[in-house]
N, C-alpha and C positions, 0 to 999 in steps of 0.2 A: 723759751717761753714755758712758764710753769703750768702744771695740770689745771689749777684753778683758772689761770689766765686764759688758757685755751678754751676752757668751758665757757667763760664769760664772753669771749670774742664770738664764739659760735652762737651763744644765746642772743648777743646784741644784734648779730646779723639777722636772727629770727625776728627780733623785735622790730628791726628796720623794715623787714618785709611786712610785718604786721601793720605798721603805720601806713605803708602803701596800700595794704588791703583795705584800710578804713577809707582812704581817699577814693578808691575805685570800687569799693564794696566787693573786693575779690581778694585772692591770696594765692600762695603757691607753697609747695613743699610741706615741711612740718607745720608752718604757719598756714593753716588751711581755711578756706572760705566754706561757709555752709552751702550745701547743694540745695538751692531753693528757688522758687519763682521770684522774679524781680519785684521789689516793693514789699509792702506789708503782706505776709508776716515774716519776711526775711530778716534774719538776725546775723550780723557779721560776727563770726566766732573763730577764735584761733587759740592755739596752745603751744607751750614749749617746756622743756625740762627745767627744773629748778624753781625756787621761790622768788617771785617778783617783789621788789620793794620800791615804793615811791615816797615823795616828800609832800604829799597832799596835806593840807591843814584841815583839822577836824573841828567842826562847830560844837558848841556845848551840847546840842541835842543829837550828836553823832553824825550829822550830815557832813559830807566831804566838801571841803572848800576849794579854793583855787589851787591848781597844780603849780608848784614853784619850779621844780627842775628835778631831773633824775639824779639819784644818788650816784656817787663815784662808781660803785659796783652795785648796780640795781638788780642783778640776778644772784641770789644766794644759792650756792651749790649745795643741794641736799639730795640724798638718795631717796627713792620712792616718793618723789614730789613732782607735781606738774602744776604749772600756772595756766589757768584758763581765763581768757579775757574776751569780752564781747562789747559791742556798741549798743547802747540803749536806743530804743525807738520812741521818739517823742509822740508820734501819732498814736502808737499802740498804748502808751501809758496815759494818754489823755482820754482814752475810751472809758466809758462808765463801767464796762464789764471787765476791765483789766484788773487782774489780781496778783500779778507778780511774774517771776521767772522760775523755771524749773530746770535743774542741771542733771543730765543723765550720763552714765558712763558704762562702756562695755570693754572687756579685756579679751583680746585674741580674735575678735570678729566684729565687723561693723553691723551685724544683725541687730536691728532695733528691738526685736522681740526679746533679746537677751540683755538689754540695757537696764541698769539699776538706777533708780532715783537716789541721788546722793546729797542733794542740797536744794532747798527752796528759799527764794528771796521773795517774801510774800507781803502784800498789802492788805490781806484779809484780816478781819477783826480777830484779835488775840495773838497774831503772829508778828507784832511790831518789833520783837527782838531780832527778827531775821532781816529787817529792812533798815539799813543805815545809810541810805542814799537821799538825795534831794527828791523833790516832788515836782512833776510837770505842772506848770500853770496852763490851764485849759484854754485861756484866752491868747496868751503870747507864745505858748509852746516852749517857754524857757524853763530850765532846771533851776528851781529856787529853793532856798533854805533860809528860814527866818526872815523872809522878805528880801533876801539878797540873791543875786544870780550865782549859781554854783557851777563849778567846772568838773563835774563827775559823769560826763557822758560815756566814758569807757570804764567798765567795772572789772575789777581784778578778783579772781577767786583762786585760792591756793588749795589744791587737793593733795594731802588730806587735812591741812591745817585748819581750814575754815569750813569744813563740811560736817554733816551728821545731823542728828535729831536731838532736841532737848528732851532729856529723860529725868523724871523725878526719882531721886535715890535718897536713901537714909544715910545720915552721917554715923549713927550708932544703932546697932541691932541688938535685940535680946537673944536669948538662947533658942527661940523659935524662929529667928530670922525676921522678926517684925521690928518696926521703928519703936524706939523706947518711948517717944512722945509724939503727939500729932504735929508739933512744930519742928521736929527734929529731922527735917528733910530739905534737900536743895535740888535745883535743876542744874544738870550738867550737860554739856555738849558731847554726845556719844558718837564718835566717828566710825563709819564702817571701815573695813580693811582698805589700806591705801593702795596706790598703783604699785605694780611689781617691776623691778628693774629688768630691762630687756624684753618686756612684753609689749606688744602693740596695743595701744589704747585709743579708743574713739570716744569723743564727747558729743553730746547733742544738747540743745536748749529749746525749750518751748515756753509759750506764754501760759500763765495760770489764769483761770477764770475767777472773777470775783464771786464769792459765795453769795447766794440769795436766800433761799429758804433752808437749805441743808449745808452743813460743813463737809462737803464732798471733795473739795480741792481737786477739781478736774482741770485738764488742759482746756484752754479757751477754744471754743469752736468757731473757726473762721470758714464760712461756706465757700467751697470751690465748685468745680463742674460736677455734673451728675455722675454717679458711679456707673461706669460702662464696663465693668469687669466681666459682665455676662452672668453674674449671679443675681437672678431676679426674685429671690425668695423674700427680700425685704421691700420689694417695689409694689406700688399700688396696682399696676397693670403689667402682666407678664409680657416681656418683650418691649415695653415702652420705657426707655431709659430716663425720660423726663419725669417719670413717677418714682424714680429711685432716690435714695438719700444722696445728699451732696457729699463730696469728699471734703474732709477737714484739711485745709491748707496748713494749719498749725499742728504739725506732727513731727515726731522725732526724726523721721527720714528726711524731711524738708530742711531741717536746720542741723544736720549732722556734719561733722568734719569730713572733708573729702579724703583726707589722708590721716593716718594714725600718728600719734606722738609716741616716742620711746624714751623711757626713763633710764638714766644711767648715772652712776656716781663718778664716772670719769676714769681714765686709764690709771693704772698703778704700776710702778716699776718693780714691785716685790713679787716675784714669780711664785713664792710659797703661798700666796693668797689665791692663786688660780684654782678654780673648781669647775665642776660640771653640774648643771641643774637641768631637769631633775635627775637625781641619781639614787636609786635605780630609775631608769626610764620605763614606764609602763604605758603601753598603747591604750587608747580609748579613755584617757583621763580628760578632765574638764578643759584643760588648756590646749588639748590637741584638736585641731580642726581637721575635717575630712581631707585627706590627701596632703596634709601639711605637717607631718610628723617631724619634730626637730628637738634637739637639745642645744643648750647654750654653754659655751666655755666663757666663764666670767672672770672679772678682776684681771683682765689682760693689760699689758703695757701698750704703748702706742703702736709698736710694730712687733709682730711675732709670727712664727710659723708653727702650725699645729699639725702633728703627724699622729695618725690613729692606726693602731696595730691590733691584730688578733693576739690571743695569748700564746700562739705558736710563733709569733714574730713576723707574720705576713703583713705588709703594708696595705691598709684598707683605703685610705685616702689622705690627701694633704690639703690643709686650709691655710690661706694667707690672710693675716689680719693687719690692716694698715688704716687706723682710724684715730685722729687726735681727740675725739669727743667721746665716743662710745667705748665701754670697757668690756664688751662681749663680742663673740662671734657665733653665728648660728651654724649648725650642721643638720642637714636634712636626712640623716641616717641612711645615706646611700654610699655605695663604694665608688671607685673611680670609673667603673663601667656603667654607673647610673642605676644599679640594682639595689633594692632594699637589703640592708644587712640583717642577719638572723639574730635570734636571741642568744645571749652569751655575755662573757666578760671581755672587755676591750681595754687596751692600754693606750694612753695618749702621752705624747711628749711635746712640751712647749719649749721652743728655742727663740731666744731674743738676745741679740748682740752676742756676747760671750757666755751667757748664762743659759741654763736649761733646767727643766723641771718635768717630772713624769709621775703619773698616777694611773688609776684605773676607774672604770665605771661599768655599769651593768645595763643591758638592754633586755627587756621582757616584752615580747610581742604578744 
């Protein structure tokens, strides 16, 4: 079985679980359900590596039509690419205060305070270019486009192909860096940095509120129970929780993936492409989570043995890699006794079948 085929088989398995997730509003493994309260504002959300492709028909006004069938290879193998899909909520979109969907992403940690807004699909005035779906009929709750029923209840978002903000840029600049003429500028989709191979990635989705007086583009407020955290500074009466603000059920933690997704280009048989990232390793970098120091051996074949030595030739530890989908192996920077290794230069040797490759890397504590 070829590398691409193994990748596609694994991705199709993930998609199969995704379909089950829609049926039961749940999910498992990489295809994860959002941890939220049942019913509104719950959004069924899942993700998997690669770029999803379908054969939906597009209406002249960009609405998506009836789904015909999946393509022969519906998952395109791409490095640093994640497909995020979610099920639209008819009740939510029929609300007068519904303004769209907001996609957030965090790398290395599920902490919602570290999540970055990477894409808006907005119904707010002036944001029509971000919405290419059908519209809910408030009477029948059907998805309709140009008077016809549309089959786009599941939305596909490919990160980073279809994310980013529209920015006005000049096609030609003068010596001072200004546009040559007032009409000499265009809007382009400027994407933020994409997902990183081998990094754990979490996604979350929220509803955007419909703008009223100000163009503030806020998350829709869905009142929940009273805030009983014990902080009465914002309450009307100290000690009386019923005078406290209500919790917003529409928040990033409520509709966050329960499990992360990991991006990978797939195994490679060429050991000369094997590398270590980051190299040198420096503690306290942004990707390092407390108590979770690690480096990645990347571009590995399906099966390999990784041996790590000190420069004096002492064996530090041995790692076994056996994965038909992922091309990397993690090392937690601990020796065989479970102790953290010291700063210094280390040698590694990759053995696979009758081939071997060796190189070095640096650890800076």
